[in-house]
C-alpha positions in Angstrom: 0.0 -0.1 0.0 3.0 2.5 0.2 3.0 2.8 -3.5 -0.5 4.0 -3.5 0.1 6.2 -0.4 2.9 7.7 -2.4 0.8 8.1 -5.4 -2.2 9.7 -3.5 0.2 11.9 -1.7 1.3 13.0 -5.2 -2.1 13.5 -6.7 -2.8 15.6 -3.2 0.1 17.9 -4.1 -0.6 18.1 -7.4 -4.1 19.3 -6.8 -2.9 22.0 -4.2 -0.7 23.2 -7.1 -3.8 23.6 -9.4 -4.0 26.8 -11.1 -6.9 28.4 -12.2 -7.2 27.0 -15.4 -7.4 23.6 -14.0 -9.6 24.6 -11.3 -12.2 26.1 -14.0 -12.4 22.6 -15.4 -12.2 20.4 -12.4 -14.8 22.5 -10.3 -18.0 22.2 -12.9 -17.1 18.5 -13.5 -17.4 17.7 -9.7 -20.4 20.2 -9.2 -22.3 18.2 -11.8 -22.0 15.0 -9.5 -23.4 16.7 -6.4 -27.1 18.0 -5.7 -25.4 21.7 -6.3 -25.5 20.8 -10.3 -23.2 23.7 -11.4 -21.3 26.6 -10.6 -24.5 28.7 -10.4 -25.8 26.4 -7.7 -22.8 26.6 -5.7 -22.9 30.4 -6.0 -26.6 30.2 -4.7 -25.4 27.9 -1.7 -22.6 30.2 -0.8 -25.2 33.2 -0.7 -27.8 31.5 1.4 -24.9 30.2 3.7 -24.1 33.8 4.6 -21.2 34.8 2.0 -23.5 36.8 -0.2 -21.1 40.1 0.1 -17.9 37.9 -0.7 -19.7 36.3 -3.5 -20.8 39.5 -4.9 -17.4 41.1 -4.8 -16.5 37.9 -7.0 -19.0 39.1 -9.7 -18.6 42.5 -9.6 -15.2 42.8 -11.4 -13.2 44.5 -8.6 -11.2 43.3 -6.0 -12.3 39.7 -4.8 -13.2 39.6 -1.0 -11.4 36.3 0.4 -13.1 33.5 2.1 -11.7 31.1 4.6 -12.0 27.2 4.4 -14.1 27.4 7.5 -16.4 29.9 5.8 -16.8 27.7 3.0 -17.4 24.6 5.0 -20.0 26.5 7.3 -22.0 27.5 3.9 -21.9 24.5 2.0 -22.1 22.0 5.1 -19.8 19.0 5.6 -21.8 16.6 3.5 -21.3 18.9 0.4 -17.6 19.3 1.3 -17.1 15.6 1.4 -18.7 14.9 -1.9 -16.5 17.6 -3.6 -13.2 16.3 -1.6 -14.5 12.8 -3.1 -14.6 13.9 -6.6 -11.3 15.9 -6.3 -9.5 13.0 -4.9 -8.4 14.8 -1.4 -9.6 14.8 2.0 -12.1 17.5 2.8 -9.6 19.8 4.3 -7.5 19.9 1.1 -10.9 20.6 -0.8 -11.7 23.5 1.7 -8.4 25.1 1.0 -8.6 24.5 -2.8 -11.9 26.1 -2.8 -10.9 29.0 -0.5 -8.0 29.7 -2.7 -9.7 29.3 -6.2 -13.4 30.1 -6.1 -13.2 33.8 -6.0 -11.6 33.9 -9.4 -13.4 30.9 -10.7 -16.7 32.4 -10.0 -15.4 36.2 -11.0 -14.1 34.9 -14.3 -17.2 32.6 -15.1 -19.8 35.2 -14.9 -22.4 32.3 -15.3 -23.3 32.5 -11.7 -24.8 36.1 -11.8 -28.4 36.0 -11.1 
């Protein structure tokens, strides 16, 4: 199992090195396998979960207000985070870090999440 652990650690390391382009591809594919459905569904959940001002800053085209992994977990709930982590192939804490790091830019560049 040592080889598999090494490969898993390598994958986790690669995911943590993701850039915005990779996340723009990976996130919609992962969301499609959850009940959030797509980026718009994720944005709606974040807004309903208390992150409305942050999300609005991402959509406004100005400076993005950052979010913490804890804020994302509180807004999405642990079940959603676990689903996304499973699709990313990482543990929930790593998924939260990825989301906190990349969501502002992904949402801002998509423009599709505006409602």
